[in-house]
gemmi code that builds the backbone of each chain (N, CA, C; Angstrom):
import gemmi

chains = {
    "A": [
        ("MET", (45.046, 101.307, 191.188), (45.376, 102.300, 190.146), (45.274, 103.725, 190.705)),
        ("LYS", (44.169, 103.938, 191.501), (43.982, 105.269, 192.073), (45.073, 105.587, 193.090)),
        ("SER", (45.489, 104.560, 193.875), (46.534, 104.806, 194.872), (47.868, 105.062, 194.172)),
        ("HIS", (48.071, 104.441, 192.998), (49.292, 104.677, 192.218), (49.327, 106.135, 191.733)),
        ("LEU", (48.157, 106.620, 191.266), (48.040, 108.009, 190.787), (48.306, 108.988, 191.934)),
        ("ARG", (47.723, 108.686, 193.097), (47.915, 109.542, 194.264), (49.388, 109.559, 194.668)),
        ("PHE", (50.024, 108.357, 194.654), (51.425, 108.249, 195.062), (52.324, 109.081, 194.144)),
        ("LYS", (52.142, 108.939, 192.819), (53.047, 109.685, 191.930), (52.755, 111.190, 191.959)),
        ("THR", (51.504, 111.560, 192.279), (51.182, 112.992, 192.425), (51.913, 113.562, 193.646)),
        ("TYR", (51.901, 112.805, 194.751), (52.581, 113.268, 195.966), (54.093, 113.365, 195.762)),
        ("VAL", (54.658, 112.378, 195.029), (56.113, 112.411, 194.765), (56.442, 113.667, 193.943)),
        ("ALA", (55.617, 113.944, 192.914), (55.854, 115.121, 192.058), (55.749, 116.406, 192.874)),
        ("ILE", (54.734, 116.492, 193.748), (54.565, 117.703, 194.573), (55.746, 117.854, 195.532)),
        ("LEU", (56.237, 116.719, 196.056), (57.411, 116.766, 196.944), (58.632, 117.333, 196.197)),
        ("ILE", (58.828, 116.867, 194.954), (59.954, 117.383, 194.145), (59.775, 118.891, 193.923)),
        ("MET", (58.528, 119.307, 193.634), (58.264, 120.733, 193.394), (58.551, 121.590, 194.619)),
        ("ILE", (58.119, 121.093, 195.805), (58.300, 121.937, 196.998), (59.749, 121.945, 197.474)),
        ("ILE", (60.559, 120.995, 196.972), (61.993, 121.032, 197.307), (62.725, 121.933, 196.310)),
        ("PHE", (62.518, 121.683, 195.006), (63.316, 122.376, 193.997), (62.868, 123.815, 193.712)),
        ("GLY", (61.579, 124.140, 193.905), (61.110, 125.519, 193.684), (61.800, 126.502, 194.620)),
        ("PRO", (61.601, 126.331, 195.953), (62.265, 127.258, 196.885), (63.794, 127.183, 196.807)),
        ("LEU", (64.346, 125.960, 196.600), (65.803, 125.811, 196.507), (66.360, 126.647, 195.346)),
        ("GLY", (65.667, 126.597, 194.203), (66.095, 127.373, 193.041), (66.110, 128.861, 193.331)),
        ("ASN", (65.054, 129.341, 193.995), (64.982, 130.774, 194.320), (66.089, 131.186, 195.276)),
        ("VAL", (66.345, 130.315, 196.281), (67.397, 130.620, 197.267), (68.762, 130.656, 196.565)),
        ("LEU", (69.033, 129.688, 195.692), (70.328, 129.639, 194.997), (70.519, 130.841, 194.070)),
        ("LEU", (69.437, 131.229, 193.370), (69.539, 132.408, 192.501), (69.812, 133.656, 193.338)),
        ("GLY", (69.093, 133.765, 194.463), (69.293, 134.905, 195.363), (70.718, 134.947, 195.895)),
        ("LYS", (71.226, 133.753, 196.281), (72.587, 133.666, 196.822), (73.621, 134.070, 195.758)),
        ("GLY", (73.406, 133.560, 194.537), (74.325, 133.874, 193.440), (74.331, 135.341, 193.104)),
        ("MET", (73.141, 135.945, 193.062), (73.049, 137.364, 192.706), (73.622, 138.239, 193.812)),
        ("ARG", (73.470, 137.793, 195.078), (74.029, 138.566, 196.194), (75.548, 138.550, 196.137)),
        ("ARG", (76.109, 137.406, 195.681), (77.567, 137.303, 195.571), (78.094, 138.269, 194.504)),
        ("ILE", (77.275, 138.486, 193.468), (77.678, 139.402, 192.388), (77.637, 140.852, 192.863)),
        ("GLY", (76.686, 141.159, 193.734), (76.568, 142.525, 194.261), (75.626, 143.379, 193.438)),
        ("VAL", (75.624, 144.688, 193.734), (74.692, 145.610, 193.072), (75.101, 145.783, 191.607)),
        ("ILE", (74.106, 145.722, 190.726), (74.382, 145.835, 189.289), (73.996, 147.236, 188.816)),
        ("ASN", (74.923, 147.886, 188.128), (74.626, 149.193, 187.535), (74.805, 149.103, 186.027)),
        ("PHE", (73.741, 149.450, 185.303), (73.827, 149.433, 183.843), (74.056, 150.867, 183.346)),
        ("ARG", (75.287, 151.131, 182.902), (75.563, 152.471, 182.367), (75.724, 152.433, 180.856)),
        ("SER", (76.155, 151.285, 180.336), (76.337, 151.167, 178.889), (76.006, 149.723, 178.465)),
        ("PRO", (75.809, 149.492, 177.152), (75.526, 148.122, 176.690), (76.634, 147.137, 177.092)),
        ("ALA", (77.871, 147.620, 177.186), (78.986, 146.741, 177.572), (78.786, 146.199, 178.992)),
        ("ASP", (78.126, 147.015, 179.848), (77.849, 146.579, 181.230), (76.947, 145.350, 181.252)),
        ("ILE", (75.971, 145.347, 180.322), (75.025, 144.215, 180.271), (75.792, 142.932, 179.951)),
        ("ILE", (76.693, 143.014, 178.970), (77.482, 141.826, 178.572), (78.369, 141.392, 179.741)),
        ("HIS", (78.977, 142.376, 180.396), (79.854, 142.073, 181.536), (79.066, 141.344, 182.632)),
        ("VAL", (77.860, 141.864, 182.944), (77.033, 141.243, 183.988), (76.664, 139.813, 183.589)),
        ("LEU", (76.277, 139.631, 182.307), (75.907, 138.281, 181.842), (77.078, 137.305, 182.001)),
        ("ILE", (78.286, 137.775, 181.680), (79.472, 136.908, 181.815), (79.669, 136.525, 183.282)),
        ("VAL", (79.576, 137.531, 184.162), (79.763, 137.253, 185.603), (78.675, 136.307, 186.116)),
        ("VAL", (77.415, 136.599, 185.697), (76.284, 135.783, 186.154), (76.494, 134.321, 185.757)),
        ("PHE", (76.883, 134.096, 184.503), (77.010, 132.714, 184.028), (78.324, 132.052, 184.439)),
        ("HIS", (79.154, 132.776, 185.177), (80.342, 132.153, 185.758), (80.122, 131.858, 187.253)),
        ("THR", (78.867, 132.065, 187.706), (78.565, 131.825, 189.122), (77.869, 130.470, 189.263)),
        ("GLY", (78.518, 129.569, 189.987), (78.000, 128.204, 190.144), (76.614, 128.158, 190.745)),
        ("ALA", (76.369, 129.008, 191.773), (75.066, 128.998, 192.454), (73.944, 129.331, 191.480)),
        ("ILE", (74.221, 130.204, 190.518), (73.174, 130.584, 189.559), (72.839, 129.408, 188.644)),
        ("TRP", (73.868, 128.686, 188.199), (73.619, 127.493, 187.363), (72.818, 126.456, 188.145)),
        ("LEU", (73.173, 126.265, 189.414), (72.432, 125.304, 190.245), (70.985, 125.767, 190.439)),
        ("GLY", (70.822, 127.089, 190.614), (69.478, 127.669, 190.760), (68.651, 127.452, 189.506)),
        ("ILE", (69.265, 127.689, 188.340), (68.550, 127.491, 187.063), (68.154, 126.009, 186.915)),
        ("ALA", (69.107, 125.111, 187.254), (68.824, 123.664, 187.154), (67.675, 123.277, 188.086)),
        ("SER", (67.673, 123.840, 189.305), (66.597, 123.535, 190.263), (65.254, 124.027, 189.742)),
        ("LEU", (65.243, 125.260, 189.203), (63.973, 125.801, 188.719), (63.486, 125.062, 187.478)),
        ("LEU", (64.429, 124.584, 186.645), (64.028, 123.776, 185.481), (63.407, 122.454, 185.936)),
        ("THR", (64.023, 121.852, 186.970), (63.473, 120.607, 187.535), (62.063, 120.859, 188.055)),
        ("PHE", (61.918, 121.999, 188.762), (60.605, 122.372, 189.295), (59.584, 122.502, 188.161)),
        ("PHE", (59.946, 123.248, 187.115), (58.998, 123.530, 186.035), (58.633, 122.264, 185.261)),
        ("LEU", (59.630, 121.416, 185.010), (59.384, 120.160, 184.285), (58.446, 119.256, 185.095)),
        ("THR", (58.703, 119.167, 186.404), (57.847, 118.340, 187.272), (56.426, 118.903, 187.316)),
        ("TYR", (56.340, 120.238, 187.354), (55.044, 120.918, 187.372), (54.247, 120.564, 186.112)),
        ("MET", (54.941, 120.615, 184.959), (54.298, 120.263, 183.690), (53.830, 118.803, 183.709)),
        ("LEU", (54.713, 117.922, 184.168), (54.396, 116.491, 184.164), (53.191, 116.188, 185.051)),
        ("VAL", (53.187, 116.752, 186.260), (52.096, 116.443, 187.197), (50.763, 116.962, 186.655)),
        ("LEU", (50.805, 118.083, 185.916), (49.563, 118.620, 185.365), (49.018, 117.760, 184.227)),
        ("SER", (49.834, 116.819, 183.717), (49.345, 115.949, 182.642), (48.389, 114.889, 183.185)),
        ("TRP", (48.458, 114.636, 184.516), (47.544, 113.624, 185.062), (46.716, 114.121, 186.261)),
        ("ALA", (47.140, 115.216, 186.911), (46.396, 115.666, 188.096), (45.721, 117.010, 187.834)),
        ("ASP", (44.670, 117.295, 188.617), (43.945, 118.562, 188.481), (44.824, 119.747, 188.877)),
        ("TYR", (44.644, 120.850, 188.166), (45.327, 122.093, 188.532), (44.852, 122.550, 189.917)),
        ("THR", (43.537, 122.378, 190.187), (42.985, 122.820, 191.472), (43.405, 121.896, 192.623)),
        ("PHE", (44.087, 120.794, 192.313), (44.670, 119.930, 193.351), (46.137, 120.306, 193.552)),
        ("VAL", (46.853, 120.480, 192.428), (48.306, 120.727, 192.479), (48.625, 122.118, 193.035)),
        ("GLN", (47.893, 123.148, 192.566), (48.207, 124.531, 192.953), (48.142, 124.741, 194.471)),
        ("PRO", (47.028, 124.396, 195.144), (47.038, 124.596, 196.611), (47.999, 123.654, 197.337)),
        ("SER", (48.144, 122.402, 196.837), (49.021, 121.440, 197.528), (50.481, 121.904, 197.523)),
        ("SER", (50.900, 122.526, 196.415), (52.298, 122.952, 196.324), (52.599, 124.134, 197.244)),
        ("SER", (51.549, 124.768, 197.802), (51.782, 125.908, 198.701), (52.378, 125.460, 200.038)),
        ("ILE", (52.457, 124.140, 200.265), (53.097, 123.628, 201.482), (54.578, 124.055, 201.494)),
        ("ALA", (55.079, 124.492, 200.332), (56.452, 125.008, 200.238), (56.675, 126.178, 201.200)),
        ("TYR", (55.630, 126.985, 201.425), (55.760, 128.105, 202.365), (56.115, 127.578, 203.757)),
        ("GLY", (55.453, 126.480, 204.135), (55.725, 125.853, 205.433), (57.122, 125.271, 205.489)),
        ("MET", (57.531, 124.651, 204.381), (58.875, 124.055, 204.304), (59.951, 125.126, 204.506)),
        ("VAL", (59.757, 126.262, 203.828), (60.737, 127.352, 203.929), (60.824, 127.852, 205.368)),
        ("ALA", (59.658, 128.002, 206.015), (59.635, 128.478, 207.409), (60.349, 127.483, 208.326)),
        ("LEU", (60.073, 126.186, 208.139), (60.706, 125.161, 208.982), (62.215, 125.124, 208.762)),
        ("LEU", (62.625, 125.137, 207.473), (64.063, 125.075, 207.163), (64.791, 126.293, 207.699)),
        ("SER", (64.182, 127.485, 207.503), (64.873, 128.695, 207.956), (64.950, 128.741, 209.489)),
        ("HIS", (63.966, 128.122, 210.167), (63.993, 128.110, 211.638), (65.022, 127.104, 212.159)),
        ("PHE", (64.985, 125.875, 211.622), (65.833, 124.822, 212.187), (67.258, 124.810, 211.618)),
        ("LEU", (67.441, 125.228, 210.369), (68.787, 125.204, 209.782), (69.499, 126.542, 209.899)),
        ("LEU", (68.759, 127.630, 209.647), (69.396, 128.957, 209.656), (69.156, 129.709, 210.975)),
        ("ARG", (68.409, 129.095, 211.897), (68.105, 129.682, 213.212), (67.438, 131.054, 213.089)),
        ("GLU", (66.613, 131.218, 212.040), (65.886, 132.485, 211.875), (64.692, 132.514, 212.822)),
        ("VAL", (64.302, 133.731, 213.198), (63.150, 133.876, 214.101), (61.869, 133.846, 213.262)),
        ("ILE", (60.945, 132.977, 213.640), (59.653, 132.904, 212.946), (58.595, 133.449, 213.902)),
        ("THR", (57.871, 134.466, 213.451), (56.872, 135.093, 214.328), (55.678, 134.145, 214.544)),
        ("PRO", (54.942, 134.326, 215.675), (53.760, 133.474, 215.920), (52.742, 133.533, 214.774)),
        ("ILE", (52.595, 134.732, 214.155), (51.621, 134.858, 213.044), (52.040, 133.944, 211.885)),
        ("ARG", (53.362, 133.892, 211.661), (53.870, 133.058, 210.565), (53.649, 131.573, 210.856)),
        ("TRP", (53.876, 131.166, 212.117), (53.615, 129.766, 212.487), (52.137, 129.444, 212.301)),
        ("LEU", (51.273, 130.414, 212.665), (49.835, 130.213, 212.495), (49.517, 130.022, 211.006)),
        ("GLY", (50.177, 130.856, 210.166), (49.997, 130.732, 208.714), (50.384, 129.352, 208.211)),
        ("VAL", (51.530, 128.832, 208.702), (52.007, 127.496, 208.298), (50.970, 126.437, 208.701)),
        ("LEU", (50.425, 126.611, 209.898), (49.422, 125.660, 210.404), (48.160, 125.695, 209.531)),
        ("VAL", (47.717, 126.908, 209.188), (46.488, 127.060, 208.384), (46.714, 126.482, 206.975)),
        ("ILE", (47.908, 126.742, 206.393), (48.224, 126.182, 205.060), (48.196, 124.654, 205.129)),
        ("SER", (48.845, 124.099, 206.166), (48.915, 122.640, 206.293), (47.515, 122.041, 206.396)),
        ("LEU", (46.650, 122.713, 207.157), (45.274, 122.237, 207.302), (44.558, 122.283, 205.943)),
        ("GLY", (44.764, 123.388, 205.220), (44.148, 123.534, 203.891), (44.629, 122.458, 202.929)),
        ("VAL", (45.942, 122.201, 202.938), (46.514, 121.179, 202.045), (45.983, 119.797, 202.428)),
        ("LEU", (45.852, 119.556, 203.736), (45.330, 118.263, 204.206), (43.913, 118.046, 203.673)),
        ("ILE", (43.099, 119.096, 203.725), (41.712, 118.973, 203.249), (41.689, 118.744, 201.727)),
        ("VAL", (42.551, 119.498, 200.983), (42.610, 119.307, 199.524), (43.062, 117.880, 199.199)),
        ("SER", (44.009, 117.341, 200.004), (44.556, 116.003, 199.722), (43.520, 114.892, 199.929)),
        ("TRP", (42.416, 115.194, 200.630), (41.346, 114.190, 200.790), (40.554, 114.025, 199.495)),
        ("THR", (40.614, 115.050, 198.604), (39.830, 114.992, 197.363), (40.620, 114.206, 196.308)),
        ("PRO", (39.949, 113.648, 195.294), (40.681, 112.877, 194.275), (41.605, 113.778, 193.451)),
        ("PRO", (42.877, 113.339, 193.169), (43.797, 114.195, 192.424), (43.330, 114.504, 190.993)),
        ("ARG", (42.520, 113.584, 190.412), (42.077, 113.820, 189.023), (40.566, 113.667, 188.920)),
        ("THR", (39.915, 114.717, 188.350), (38.454, 114.639, 188.173), (38.069, 114.806, 186.706)),
        ("THR", (39.076, 114.914, 185.816), (38.762, 115.105, 184.389), (39.512, 114.078, 183.555)),
        ("GLY", (39.107, 113.953, 182.301), (39.822, 113.091, 181.363), (40.775, 113.915, 180.531)),
        ("ARG", (41.239, 113.342, 179.433), (42.145, 114.054, 178.538), (41.380, 115.141, 177.785)),
        ("ALA", (41.991, 116.343, 177.675), (41.324, 117.452, 176.982), (41.487, 117.307, 175.474)),
        ("GLU", (40.566, 117.977, 174.740), (40.654, 117.941, 173.261), (41.668, 118.951, 172.768)),
    ],
    "B": [
        ("MET", (45.565, 155.190, 192.922), (44.997, 154.035, 193.624), (44.352, 153.067, 192.636)),
        ("MET", (43.603, 153.651, 191.691), (42.905, 152.837, 190.677), (43.917, 152.088, 189.816)),
        ("ARG", (45.034, 152.765, 189.527), (46.061, 152.150, 188.685), (46.664, 150.935, 189.402)),
        ("GLU", (46.925, 151.075, 190.723), (47.500, 149.981, 191.505), (46.568, 148.765, 191.506)),
        ("ILE", (45.272, 149.036, 191.780), (44.303, 147.930, 191.860), (44.190, 147.221, 190.505)),
        ("THR", (44.109, 148.023, 189.426), (43.979, 147.440, 188.078), (45.193, 146.570, 187.764)),
        ("LEU", (46.381, 147.100, 188.067), (47.610, 146.354, 187.754), (47.722, 145.070, 188.573)),
        ("LEU", (47.357, 145.165, 189.865), (47.432, 143.983, 190.736), (46.466, 142.899, 190.257)),
        ("LEU", (45.268, 143.321, 189.867), (44.294, 142.344, 189.364), (44.801, 141.737, 188.046)),
        ("PHE", (45.480, 142.571, 187.251), (46.045, 142.065, 185.990), (47.113, 141.006, 186.273)),
        ("VAL", (47.967, 141.278, 187.283), (49.028, 140.324, 187.649), (48.400, 138.978, 188.052)),
        ("VAL", (47.355, 139.043, 188.886), (46.681, 137.809, 189.349), (46.064, 137.073, 188.157)),
        ("CYS", (45.337, 137.820, 187.310), (44.634, 137.175, 186.178), (45.627, 136.604, 185.169)),
        ("ALA", (46.669, 137.359, 184.832), (47.636, 136.880, 183.835), (48.421, 135.680, 184.375)),
        ("GLY", (48.831, 135.760, 185.644), (49.603, 134.658, 186.246), (48.787, 133.381, 186.325)),
        ("THR", (47.559, 133.505, 186.834), (46.702, 132.318, 186.957), (46.281, 131.825, 185.575)),
        ("GLY", (45.973, 132.781, 184.689), (45.601, 132.402, 183.312), (46.718, 131.620, 182.642)),
        ("GLY", (47.949, 132.039, 182.870), (49.108, 131.342, 182.304), (49.203, 129.912, 182.808)),
        ("GLU", (49.016, 129.744, 184.119), (49.089, 128.384, 184.695), (47.948, 127.507, 184.176)),
        ("LEU", (46.774, 128.115, 184.024), (45.626, 127.352, 183.512), (45.878, 126.904, 182.069)),
        ("CYS", (46.484, 127.790, 181.271), (46.775, 127.438, 179.870), (47.812, 126.311, 179.808)),
        ("ILE", (48.833, 126.376, 180.685), (49.852, 125.315, 180.716), (49.187, 123.993, 181.133)),
        ("SER", (48.285, 124.082, 182.103), (47.562, 122.887, 182.542), (46.739, 122.320, 181.391)),
        ("ARG", (46.065, 123.202, 180.647), (45.248, 122.760, 179.498), (46.134, 122.071, 178.457)),
        ("ALA", (47.311, 122.655, 178.218), (48.253, 122.072, 177.236), (48.663, 120.673, 177.676)),
        ("MET", (48.963, 120.503, 178.959), (49.402, 119.189, 179.451), (48.264, 118.176, 179.439)),
        ("LYS", (47.031, 118.659, 179.620), (45.882, 117.742, 179.567), (45.663, 117.238, 178.137)),
        ("THR", (46.008, 118.060, 177.144), (45.853, 117.592, 175.753), (46.902, 116.534, 175.420)),
        ("ILE", (48.045, 116.603, 176.080), (49.107, 115.603, 175.859), (48.687, 114.259, 176.481)),
        ("GLY", (47.969, 114.339, 177.596), (47.540, 113.116, 178.285), (48.540, 112.692, 179.346)),
        ("GLU", (48.149, 111.700, 180.147), (48.971, 111.274, 181.278), (50.330, 110.745, 180.823)),
        ("ILE", (51.381, 111.263, 181.444), (52.735, 110.805, 181.113), (53.081, 109.642, 182.051)),
        ("ARG", (53.426, 108.517, 181.456), (53.673, 107.315, 182.259), (55.147, 106.939, 182.305)),
        ("SER", (55.910, 107.344, 181.279), (57.331, 106.993, 181.270), (58.169, 108.232, 181.583)),
        ("PHE", (59.161, 108.062, 182.451), (59.978, 109.207, 182.865), (61.428, 109.071, 182.416)),
        ("SER", (61.680, 108.278, 181.393), (63.053, 108.148, 180.880), (63.428, 109.447, 180.157)),
        ("PRO", (64.724, 109.790, 180.100), (65.128, 111.044, 179.445), (64.579, 111.163, 178.019)),
        ("ALA", (64.605, 110.065, 177.256), (64.119, 110.104, 175.869), (62.623, 110.431, 175.837)),
        ("SER", (61.860, 109.839, 176.779), (60.411, 110.099, 176.829), (60.139, 111.554, 177.183)),
        ("LEU", (60.945, 112.087, 178.118), (60.735, 113.474, 178.541), (61.038, 114.445, 177.390)),
        ("VAL", (62.088, 114.146, 176.621), (62.406, 114.991, 175.457), (61.247, 114.922, 174.460)),
        ("TYR", (60.697, 113.726, 174.272), (59.572, 113.539, 173.350), (58.349, 114.355, 173.819)),
        ("VAL", (58.120, 114.352, 175.143), (56.995, 115.119, 175.713), (57.193, 116.608, 175.425)),
        ("ILE", (58.425, 117.093, 175.653), (58.703, 118.522, 175.424), (58.476, 118.870, 173.945)),
        ("LEU", (58.945, 118.001, 173.054), (58.771, 118.251, 171.618), (57.285, 118.263, 171.235)),
        ("ARG", (56.504, 117.445, 171.912), (55.060, 117.423, 171.628), (54.375, 118.655, 172.192)),
        ("VAL", (54.762, 119.019, 173.413), (54.041, 120.101, 174.092), (54.348, 121.473, 173.472)),
        ("ILE", (55.517, 121.632, 172.891), (55.812, 122.951, 172.291), (55.020, 123.163, 170.988)),
        ("ARG", (54.332, 122.138, 170.561), (53.479, 122.296, 169.376), (52.026, 122.603, 169.759)),
        ("VAL", (51.775, 122.696, 171.082), (50.412, 122.999, 171.549), (50.308, 124.505, 171.807)),
        ("LYS", (49.326, 125.143, 171.162), (49.204, 126.614, 171.270), (48.954, 127.081, 172.710)),
        ("TRP", (48.232, 126.269, 173.510), (47.955, 126.654, 174.900), (49.248, 126.839, 175.696)),
        ("MET", (50.263, 126.025, 175.375), (51.536, 126.128, 176.101), (52.179, 127.493, 175.849)),
        ("TRP", (52.170, 127.919, 174.581), (52.787, 129.214, 174.240), (51.995, 130.376, 174.825)),
        ("LEU", (50.669, 130.237, 174.804), (49.821, 131.278, 175.405), (50.104, 131.347, 176.911)),
        ("GLY", (50.246, 130.175, 177.528), (50.535, 130.103, 178.963), (51.870, 130.746, 179.304)),
        ("ILE", (52.898, 130.417, 178.533), (54.230, 130.987, 178.792), (54.194, 132.507, 178.590)),
        ("GLY", (53.484, 132.952, 177.548), (53.366, 134.397, 177.279), (52.684, 135.117, 178.438)),
        ("LEU", (51.597, 134.531, 178.932), (50.862, 135.150, 180.051), (51.702, 135.164, 181.329)),
        ("GLU", (52.432, 134.066, 181.565), (53.292, 133.991, 182.766), (54.379, 135.070, 182.705)),
        ("ALA", (54.964, 135.237, 181.520), (56.021, 136.254, 181.357), (55.431, 137.654, 181.565)),
        ("THR", (54.233, 137.886, 180.993), (53.576, 139.195, 181.151), (53.289, 139.466, 182.643)),
        ("ALA", (52.795, 138.428, 183.345), (52.499, 138.588, 184.771), (53.763, 138.901, 185.555)),
        ("PHE", (54.868, 138.215, 185.200), (56.125, 138.408, 185.922), (56.626, 139.857, 185.774)),
        ("PHE", (56.627, 140.349, 184.531), (57.136, 141.707, 184.315), (56.166, 142.770, 184.878)),
        ("SER", (54.874, 142.473, 184.837), (53.897, 143.401, 185.436), (54.097, 143.468, 186.944)),
        ("LEU", (54.410, 142.299, 187.544), (54.647, 142.261, 189.002), (55.871, 143.108, 189.350)),
        ("LEU", (56.928, 142.980, 188.531), (58.128, 143.786, 188.778), (57.783, 145.273, 188.705)),
        ("TRP", (56.947, 145.632, 187.715), (56.543, 147.030, 187.535), (55.754, 147.520, 188.762)),
        ("VAL", (54.788, 146.696, 189.208), (53.969, 147.068, 190.374), (54.858, 147.273, 191.599)),
        ("LEU", (55.855, 146.367, 191.750), (56.724, 146.451, 192.930), (57.581, 147.713, 192.932)),
        ("SER", (57.677, 148.376, 191.767), (58.487, 149.598, 191.713), (57.777, 150.769, 192.373)),
        ("PHE", (56.443, 150.676, 192.573), (55.760, 151.800, 193.224), (54.743, 151.385, 194.297)),
        ("VAL", (54.597, 150.067, 194.537), (53.707, 149.610, 195.622), (54.534, 148.737, 196.565)),
        ("ASN", (54.281, 148.868, 197.883), (55.035, 148.076, 198.870), (54.753, 146.583, 198.724)),
        ("VAL", (55.810, 145.785, 198.953), (55.676, 144.323, 198.866), (54.573, 143.821, 199.809)),
        ("SER", (54.531, 144.426, 201.019), (53.542, 143.986, 202.011), (52.110, 144.198, 201.530)),
        ("GLU", (51.919, 145.115, 200.586), (50.574, 145.326, 200.043), (50.322, 144.433, 198.835)),
        ("VAL", (51.398, 144.163, 198.089), (51.258, 143.386, 196.845), (50.985, 141.910, 197.146)),
        ("VAL", (51.787, 141.337, 198.065), (51.765, 139.892, 198.285), (50.402, 139.344, 198.723)),
        ("PRO", (49.725, 139.985, 199.730), (48.413, 139.438, 200.091), (47.442, 139.392, 198.909)),
        ("VAL", (47.539, 140.406, 198.022), (46.626, 140.434, 196.872), (46.913, 139.262, 195.922)),
        ("THR", (48.206, 138.910, 195.778), (48.544, 137.832, 194.843), (48.013, 136.468, 195.325)),
        ("SER", (47.688, 136.366, 196.616), (47.129, 135.089, 197.088), (45.706, 134.887, 196.563)),
        ("LEU", (45.136, 135.945, 195.945), (43.839, 135.803, 195.276), (43.931, 134.792, 194.132)),
        ("SER", (45.189, 134.508, 193.707), (45.382, 133.580, 192.587), (44.849, 132.179, 192.915)),
        ("TYR", (44.805, 131.826, 194.224), (44.259, 130.512, 194.593), (42.761, 130.442, 194.297)),
        ("ALA", (42.055, 131.531, 194.630), (40.616, 131.576, 194.341), (40.391, 131.655, 192.835)),
        ("ALA", (41.199, 132.503, 192.159), (41.070, 132.634, 190.696), (41.369, 131.298, 190.024)),
        ("GLY", (42.368, 130.580, 190.554), (42.747, 129.272, 189.994), (41.632, 128.258, 190.148)),
        ("ALA", (40.962, 128.279, 191.308), (39.859, 127.334, 191.544), (38.704, 127.620, 190.591)),
        ("LEU", (38.431, 128.914, 190.420), (37.351, 129.318, 189.507), (37.705, 128.939, 188.062)),
        ("GLY", (38.955, 129.239, 187.679), (39.421, 128.916, 186.323), (39.445, 127.414, 186.081)),
        ("GLY", (39.871, 126.668, 187.100), (39.920, 125.205, 186.977), (38.532, 124.629, 186.751)),
        ("LYS", (37.558, 125.218, 187.415), (36.171, 124.741, 187.289), (35.591, 125.105, 185.915)),
        ("VAL", (35.790, 126.367, 185.508), (35.148, 126.848, 184.280), (35.948, 126.447, 183.028)),
        ("PHE", (37.254, 126.698, 183.056), (38.089, 126.528, 181.865), (38.566, 125.080, 181.688)),
        ("LEU", (38.906, 124.405, 182.807), (39.418, 123.031, 182.704), (38.355, 121.992, 183.048)),
        ("ARG", (37.183, 122.469, 183.455), (36.045, 121.598, 183.816), (36.386, 120.608, 184.933)),
        ("GLU", (37.230, 121.053, 185.876), (37.569, 120.208, 187.022), (36.436, 120.292, 188.049)),
        ("GLN", (36.277, 119.232, 188.830), (35.223, 119.242, 189.841), (35.793, 119.799, 191.143)),
        ("VAL", (35.423, 121.040, 191.441), (35.905, 121.662, 192.679), (34.819, 121.450, 193.747)),
        ("THR", (35.044, 120.429, 194.561), (34.060, 120.079, 195.588), (34.124, 121.074, 196.752)),
        ("ARG", (33.164, 120.929, 197.663), (33.136, 121.820, 198.832), (34.425, 121.660, 199.656)),
        ("GLU", (34.898, 120.409, 199.770), (36.143, 120.150, 200.532), (37.315, 120.883, 199.880)),
        ("ARG", (37.387, 120.799, 198.543), (38.509, 121.450, 197.854), (38.441, 122.966, 198.013)),
        ("TRP", (37.213, 123.537, 197.909), (37.049, 124.986, 198.120), (37.512, 125.380, 199.525)),
        ("THR", (37.118, 124.564, 200.517), (37.496, 124.869, 201.909), (39.014, 124.874, 202.042)),
        ("GLY", (39.655, 123.846, 201.470), (41.118, 123.756, 201.508), (41.780, 124.956, 200.842)),
        ("ILE", (41.241, 125.335, 199.689), (41.820, 126.463, 198.927), (41.690, 127.774, 199.714)),
        ("VAL", (40.534, 127.971, 200.359), (40.331, 129.201, 201.154), (41.326, 129.221, 202.318)),
        ("LEU", (41.509, 128.068, 202.977), (42.457, 128.000, 204.108), (43.886, 128.256, 203.627)),
        ("VAL", (44.252, 127.672, 202.473), (45.604, 127.887, 201.935), (45.827, 129.376, 201.648)),
        ("SER", (44.838, 130.034, 201.017), (44.972, 131.478, 200.710), (45.174, 132.277, 201.994)),
        ("LEU", (44.372, 131.960, 202.996), (44.456, 132.658, 204.281), (45.836, 132.412, 204.923)),
        ("GLY", (46.277, 131.167, 204.885), (47.578, 130.812, 205.465), (48.726, 131.522, 204.771)),
        ("VAL", (48.659, 131.609, 203.433), (49.728, 132.284, 202.676), (49.802, 133.757, 203.082)),
        ("VAL", (48.632, 134.391, 203.239), (48.597, 135.811, 203.663), (49.256, 135.940, 205.036)),
        ("LEU", (48.908, 135.035, 205.965), (49.477, 135.095, 207.331), (51.001, 134.906, 207.306)),
        ("VAL", (51.481, 133.939, 206.498), (52.923, 133.684, 206.415), (53.658, 134.910, 205.892)),
        ("LEU", (53.090, 135.528, 204.864), (53.791, 136.647, 204.222), (53.671, 137.944, 205.015)),
        ("VAL", (52.538, 138.115, 205.701), (52.350, 139.328, 206.510), (53.142, 139.207, 207.819)),
        ("GLY", (53.317, 137.971, 208.287), (53.961, 137.759, 209.583), (55.470, 137.737, 209.566)),
        ("ARG", (56.067, 138.280, 208.508), (57.534, 138.353, 208.469), (58.041, 139.304, 209.532)),
        ("VAL", (59.215, 139.001, 210.051), (59.780, 139.821, 211.138), (60.078, 141.227, 210.630)),
    ],
}
model = gemmi.Model(1)
for chain_id, residues in chains.items():
    chain = gemmi.Chain(chain_id)
    for i, (resn, *xyz) in enumerate(residues, 1):
        res = gemmi.Residue()
        res.name, res.seqid = resn, gemmi.SeqId(i, " ")
        for name, pos in zip(("N", "CA", "C"), xyz):
            atom = gemmi.Atom()
            atom.name, atom.element = name, gemmi.Element(name[0])
            atom.pos, atom.b_iso = gemmi.Position(*pos), 0.0
            res.add_atom(atom)
        chain.add_residue(res)
    model.add_chain(chain)
structure = gemmi.Structure()
structure.add_model(model)
structure.setup_entities()
């Protein structure tokens, strides 16, 4: 039973670390495609909203972030917040790895050290039980 | 200077407080075992009736807009390391507010994660 709880917690955290950063990247990509926004009149706001909601990347970004948030809510129904919060920070490492190997971005030695320290921290947190409380009143 | 520090601490407290409230709301719902679309809709309908969820969403929104405000006059490189304090605040809140058992191992992991996040964000090219 405990291994089942651990397994579904890890699956949920994996979904979070994929869809959280992906959502942010897609929103950033969509907004960059739109360009600089200048609000001079109320009509500009409506115009921007129309353009924003006609951008596919933004819809995909919203869907990714909704997936992230829903998974976050679900995992908190059975796992400790103090387990999920530090464990999900492995996303920082994922972003660094993806940007290095897929986008060929330069990662500084300090950043690699940070990824290593985060991974070590997450490893230590993962040794502790995912749930230490019962259902709240 | 005092205004920056106060606002940054507010961002950390409101953001972490929001997550703790959402966690509390989900703990009142209990462990979710079925992941079918109908079950998930039922969970959402149940959770929106929990006051902690609304308090959590309100605090998260306040933290988000406060962060945007802070970023308008403080450099990102100064803001981001401070926001990693949320890991320590979260551990403290989890222990006191959610009554979670934060063991020595978990504290060690959380401190390392906070340190690592600072290094990742400070070490940008």
